C-alpha positions as CSV (number, residue, x, y, z in Angstrom):
1,M,104.7,104.2,102.3
2,N,101.5,102.3,101.8
3,T,98.4,104.4,101.3
4,K,94.7,103.8,100.9
5,E,94.8,106.1,97.8
6,E,97.2,103.7,95.9
7,L,95.0,100.7,96.8
8,V,92.0,102.5,95.4
9,A,93.9,103.5,92.3
10,V,94.9,99.9,91.6
11,L,91.5,98.5,92.2
12,N,90.2,101.2,89.8
13,G,92.5,99.7,87.1
14,E,95.8,101.7,87.4
15,Q,98.9,99.6,87.0
16,R,101.9,100.5,89.2
17,E,105.5,99.6,88.4
18,L,105.9,98.6,92.1
19,P,102.4,97.5,93.1
20,P,101.2,98.1,96.6
21,P,101.1,95.3,99.3
22,A,97.9,94.6,101.1
23,V,96.2,91.9,103.2
24,F,92.6,91.2,102.3
25,T,92.4,87.9,104.2
26,Q,92.6,87.2,107.9
27,T,95.1,89.7,109.5
28,A,95.4,89.1,113.3
29,T,98.5,87.7,114.9
30,V,99.4,86.9,118.5
31,S,101.9,89.7,118.5
32,Q,99.2,92.2,117.4
33,M,97.0,90.8,120.2
34,D,99.8,91.4,122.7
35,V,100.3,95.0,121.6
36,A,96.6,95.8,121.3
37,G,95.8,94.4,124.7
38,C,93.0,92.3,123.3
39,G,92.7,89.2,121.3
40,W,90.9,86.0,120.4
41,P,88.4,84.7,121.2
42,E,86.9,87.9,122.6
43,A,87.9,90.1,119.6
44,N,85.8,87.8,117.4
45,F,82.6,88.6,119.3
46,D,82.9,92.2,120.6
47,T,82.8,95.3,118.4
48,A,85.2,97.4,120.4
49,Q,87.9,94.6,120.6
50,M,87.4,93.7,117.0
51,V,88.1,97.3,116.0
52,R,91.1,97.6,118.3
53,L,92.7,94.4,116.9
54,A,91.8,95.2,113.3
55,R,93.7,98.5,113.6
56,Q,97.0,96.8,114.4
57,L,97.8,95.6,110.9
58,H,98.2,99.3,110.0
59,R,99.6,100.7,113.2
60,Q,102.0,97.8,113.9
61,C,103.0,96.5,110.5
62,G,102.4,99.4,108.1
63,F,99.6,98.2,105.8
64,A,96.9,100.6,104.7
65,V,94.3,98.0,105.5
66,A,91.9,97.2,108.5
67,R,90.0,94.0,108.0
68,V,87.1,92.4,109.9
69,P,86.2,89.8,111.0
70,F,88.9,87.3,111.8
71,C,87.0,84.1,111.1
72,L,84.4,82.5,108.8
73,T,81.7,81.5,111.3
74,V,79.7,84.7,111.6
75,E,76.8,83.8,109.2
76,A,76.6,80.1,110.3
77,E,76.3,81.1,113.9
78,R,73.6,83.6,113.1
79,L,71.6,80.8,111.5
80,G,71.8,78.6,114.5
81,C,75.0,76.6,114.2
82,T,77.1,75.9,117.3
83,V,80.5,77.6,117.2
84,D,83.6,76.7,119.1
85,H,84.9,80.1,120.1
86,G,88.5,79.1,119.6
87,A,91.5,80.4,121.6
88,R,94.2,83.0,121.4
89,N,95.9,81.3,118.5
90,R,93.0,79.4,117.0
91,Q,90.0,80.8,115.1
92,P,86.4,79.9,115.8
93,M,85.0,76.9,114.0
94,V,81.5,75.5,113.3
95,R,81.1,72.4,115.5
96,A,77.4,71.5,115.0
97,T,74.5,72.3,112.9
98,P,70.8,72.0,113.6
99,Y,70.0,71.3,109.9
100,C,71.7,68.1,109.0
101,S,73.0,65.0,110.8
102,G,73.8,63.0,107.7
103,E,71.4,63.2,104.9
104,I,70.2,66.6,103.6
105,P,66.7,67.2,104.9
106,E,63.9,66.8,102.4
107,E,62.2,70.1,103.4
108,M,63.9,73.4,103.6
109,P,63.5,74.8,107.1
110,V,62.3,78.4,107.6
111,L,65.2,80.7,107.8
112,L,65.4,84.3,109.0
113,T,64.2,87.0,106.7
114,P,67.0,89.1,105.1
115,D,66.1,92.1,107.4
116,E,66.1,89.9,110.5
117,Y,69.4,88.2,109.4
118,I,71.5,91.4,109.1
119,A,70.0,93.0,112.2
120,G,71.4,90.7,114.9
121,G,74.2,88.4,116.0
122,R,77.7,88.9,114.8
123,L,76.6,90.2,111.5
124,A,75.6,93.4,113.3
125,V,78.9,93.3,115.3
126,V,81.0,93.1,112.1
127,R,79.0,95.8,110.4
128,A,79.4,98.1,113.4
129,A,83.1,97.4,113.5
130,A,83.6,98.2,109.9
131,E,81.5,101.4,110.2
132,R,83.6,102.5,113.2
133,L,86.9,101.8,111.4
134,R,85.8,103.8,108.4
135,R,84.9,106.7,110.6
136,E,88.0,106.6,112.9
137,E,90.6,105.4,110.4
138,P,90.1,107.4,107.2
139,D,93.6,106.6,105.9
140,V,93.1,102.9,105.7
141,M,91.1,100.7,103.4
142,V,88.3,99.0,105.4
143,V,87.9,95.4,104.3
144,A,85.0,93.3,105.4
145,S,84.7,89.6,104.7
146,M,81.7,87.3,104.1
147,L,80.8,83.9,102.7
148,D,79.2,83.1,99.3
149,P,76.0,81.0,99.3
150,L,78.0,77.8,98.6
151,A,80.4,78.3,101.5
152,L,77.6,79.1,103.9
153,S,75.6,76.1,102.7
154,C,78.7,73.9,103.5
155,H,78.7,75.3,107.0
156,L,75.0,74.8,107.5
157,L,75.0,71.2,106.3
158,G,78.6,70.1,106.9
159,T,80.9,70.0,103.9
160,E,80.9,66.2,103.7
161,N,77.1,66.0,103.9
162,F,76.7,68.7,101.3
163,L,79.1,67.0,98.9
164,M,77.4,63.7,99.4
165,G,74.1,65.4,98.6
166,L,75.5,66.7,95.4
167,M,75.8,63.1,94.2
168,L,72.8,61.5,95.8
169,T,70.1,64.2,96.1
170,P,71.3,67.1,93.9
171,D,67.9,68.9,94.0
172,L,68.0,69.0,97.8
173,A,71.6,70.2,97.8
174,A,70.9,72.9,95.2
175,A,68.0,74.3,97.3
176,W,70.4,75.5,100.0
177,P,72.6,78.0,98.1
178,A,69.4,79.3,96.5
179,A,67.7,79.7,99.9
180,V,70.6,81.6,101.5
181,E,71.4,83.8,98.4
182,P,68.9,86.5,99.5
183,L,70.4,86.6,102.9
184,Q,73.9,87.0,101.6
185,C,72.8,89.6,99.2
186,A,71.4,91.6,102.1
187,Y,74.6,91.1,104.1
188,A,76.8,92.1,101.1
189,K,74.7,95.3,100.7
190,A,75.0,96.1,104.4
191,L,78.8,95.6,104.4
192,A,79.3,97.6,101.2
193,E,77.6,100.6,102.9
194,V,80.4,100.7,105.6
195,A,83.4,99.0,104.0
196,D,85.6,100.0,101.1
197,N,86.3,96.4,99.9
198,V,84.0,93.4,100.5
199,V,85.8,90.0,100.3
200,M,83.6,87.1,99.5
201,V,85.0,83.6,100.3
202,T,83.9,80.7,98.2
203,E,84.4,76.9,98.4
204,G,84.5,76.7,94.6
205,E,87.9,75.1,94.4
206,S,88.1,71.9,92.4
207,D,89.2,69.7,95.3
208,I,85.9,70.4,97.1
209,L,83.4,71.2,94.4
210,P,83.5,69.1,91.2
211,P,84.3,71.5,88.3
212,D,81.2,70.5,86.3
213,Q,79.1,71.7,89.3
214,F,80.7,75.2,89.5
215,D,78.1,77.0,87.3
216,A,75.2,75.6,89.4
217,Y,76.6,76.3,92.8
218,V,78.9,79.3,92.4
219,G,78.1,80.9,89.0
220,A,74.4,80.8,89.6
221,H,74.6,82.8,92.9
222,D,77.8,84.8,93.4
223,P,77.2,87.4,90.7
224,Q,73.9,88.4,92.4
225,V,75.8,88.8,95.7
226,I,78.5,90.8,94.1
227,R,76.0,93.1,92.4
228,A,74.5,93.8,95.8
229,M,77.8,95.4,96.9
230,K,77.0,98.6,95.2
231,G,79.5,101.4,96.0
232,A,82.3,99.1,97.2
233,F,85.1,97.2,95.6
234,S,84.6,93.4,95.7
235,T,87.1,90.6,96.0
236,V,86.5,86.9,95.5
237,H,88.8,84.7,97.5
238,C,89.2,80.9,96.8
239,C,91.7,78.6,98.4
240,G,93.0,75.3,96.9
241,D,93.2,74.1,93.3
242,T,91.3,76.4,91.0
243,S,93.0,75.4,87.8
244,E,89.8,74.1,86.2
245,V,87.6,76.9,87.3
246,R,89.8,80.0,87.7
247,K,88.6,81.5,84.4
248,K,85.0,81.2,85.7
249,L,86.1,82.6,89.1
250,A,87.4,85.7,87.2
251,E,84.1,86.2,85.4
252,L,81.8,86.5,88.4
253,G,81.8,90.3,88.3
254,E,84.2,91.1,91.1
255,T,86.9,93.8,91.1
256,C,89.7,91.6,92.4
257,L,90.4,87.9,92.6
258,S,92.5,86.2,95.3
259,I,93.6,82.7,94.5
260,E,96.7,80.5,94.9
261,T,99.0,81.3,92.0
262,N,102.4,79.7,93.0
263,T,101.9,76.7,90.6
264,D,102.0,79.0,87.5
265,P,102.1,82.7,88.3
266,E,103.0,83.7,84.7
267,G,100.3,81.5,83.1
268,I,97.6,82.6,85.6
269,L,98.4,86.3,85.0
270,A,98.3,85.8,81.2
271,Q,95.0,84.0,81.4
272,L,93.2,86.2,83.9
273,G,95.0,89.6,84.0
274,G,92.8,91.1,81.4
275,K,89.6,90.1,83.2
276,V,90.1,91.0,86.8
277,R,92.7,92.5,89.2
278,L,94.8,89.7,90.6
279,A,96.0,89.7,94.2
280,G,98.5,87.2,95.5
281,G,102.1,86.1,95.4
282,I,102.9,85.3,99.1
283,M,102.3,81.8,100.3
284,P,100.9,82.2,103.9
285,V,102.7,79.3,105.5
286,D,105.8,78.5,103.5
287,I,106.8,82.1,102.9
288,L,104.9,84.5,105.3
289,L,105.1,82.3,108.4
290,Q,108.1,80.2,107.9
291,G,110.2,82.3,105.6
292,T,112.7,85.1,106.3
293,P,112.1,88.8,105.7
294,D,114.5,88.6,102.7
295,A,112.5,85.6,101.2
296,I,109.3,87.6,101.6
297,R,110.8,90.6,99.9
298,Q,112.1,88.5,97.1
299,A,108.7,86.8,96.5
300,A,106.9,90.1,96.5
301,R,109.4,91.6,94.0
302,R,109.1,88.6,91.8
303,Y,105.3,89.1,91.5
304,A,105.8,92.9,91.1
305,V,108.1,92.2,88.1
306,L,105.6,89.8,86.6
307,G,102.9,92.5,86.7
308,Y,100.6,91.4,89.5
309,P,98.7,94.6,90.5
310,L,98.4,93.7,94.2
311,I,100.9,91.8,96.3
312,T,99.1,89.9,99.1
313,P,99.1,86.7,101.1
314,E,97.2,84.1,99.2
315,C,95.2,83.0,102.3
316,G,94.8,84.2,105.9
317,V,97.8,85.3,107.9
318,P,98.8,82.6,110.3
319,P,98.4,83.8,113.9
320,Q,102.1,83.0,114.8
321,T,103.5,85.2,111.9
322,S,106.1,87.6,113.2
323,D,106.0,91.4,113.0
324,A,109.3,91.3,111.1
325,N,107.8,89.2,108.3
326,L,104.7,91.2,107.9
327,Q,106.7,94.4,108.0
328,A,108.9,93.0,105.3
329,L,105.9,92.5,103.0
330,A,104.5,96.0,103.9
331,N,107.9,97.6,103.0
332,Y,109.1,95.3,100.2
333,R,109.5,98.3,97.9
334,G,111.8,100.2,100.3
């Protein structure tokens, strides 16, 4: 049986012989949408439908977690980006930005104040959904997700434009994470007031951000956002190759770190296990989506034996993932 209490205990530093499974990344599947009677794209934009769909991971699959939202476009849309709403099996995506069509603008535009920022748009929807879930589902850990200043800057400018700016106009590029940091600190604080665990997604992986730029664009901003999450557990999630920066990722001040570990699970645990709680072990596509329930249980047990404190998918759950596969992860200890 998965419980919120054991997740809290582990995040507080308790080591379990058979660590609990959880999902801190995107949770929704088409099957959950069918059972809930609501789905994407509407559940990405409406509080009631977001709550109903977020509940399904617990009710349908057995995890002691409810996670909102289901996409990474909330903040960019609030700041004026055009978002493709997606479809039943496809998450929303940023399609256009008013800030950059190639070169990073020489002058920083006037953005919303922190109070304005968190008061409207889907930021308010996500916060209301988390607040309702905490009130109505006391037996599950409410997880809320947000972007770090680097990831939000990449959305606002376009990732390619931002990376080109790192090389050609570094001062202009650096101004954007600095400008949105106060906004993300305000959002982090607002989410921490209504969620048990705030997950911050960064683009700090080495195949996007050059490792020698990590300190300037992640290390300089993320600790402030994490400190704003007073009263909540915090998790940093980073996809891709983190081999050159994972030690720094573990030192941002978060409670938990979610990264890809399949290349060297023993080495990563030895390197980082004393610094932060590590969550991972289940590859989302190769194992969770395409694998069998037996393969999922074997992968989970392997990581449990190694000593990982939380067994989780290492990125978002693919929408076509079957109930049987999610249930196998939720009940791998049975």
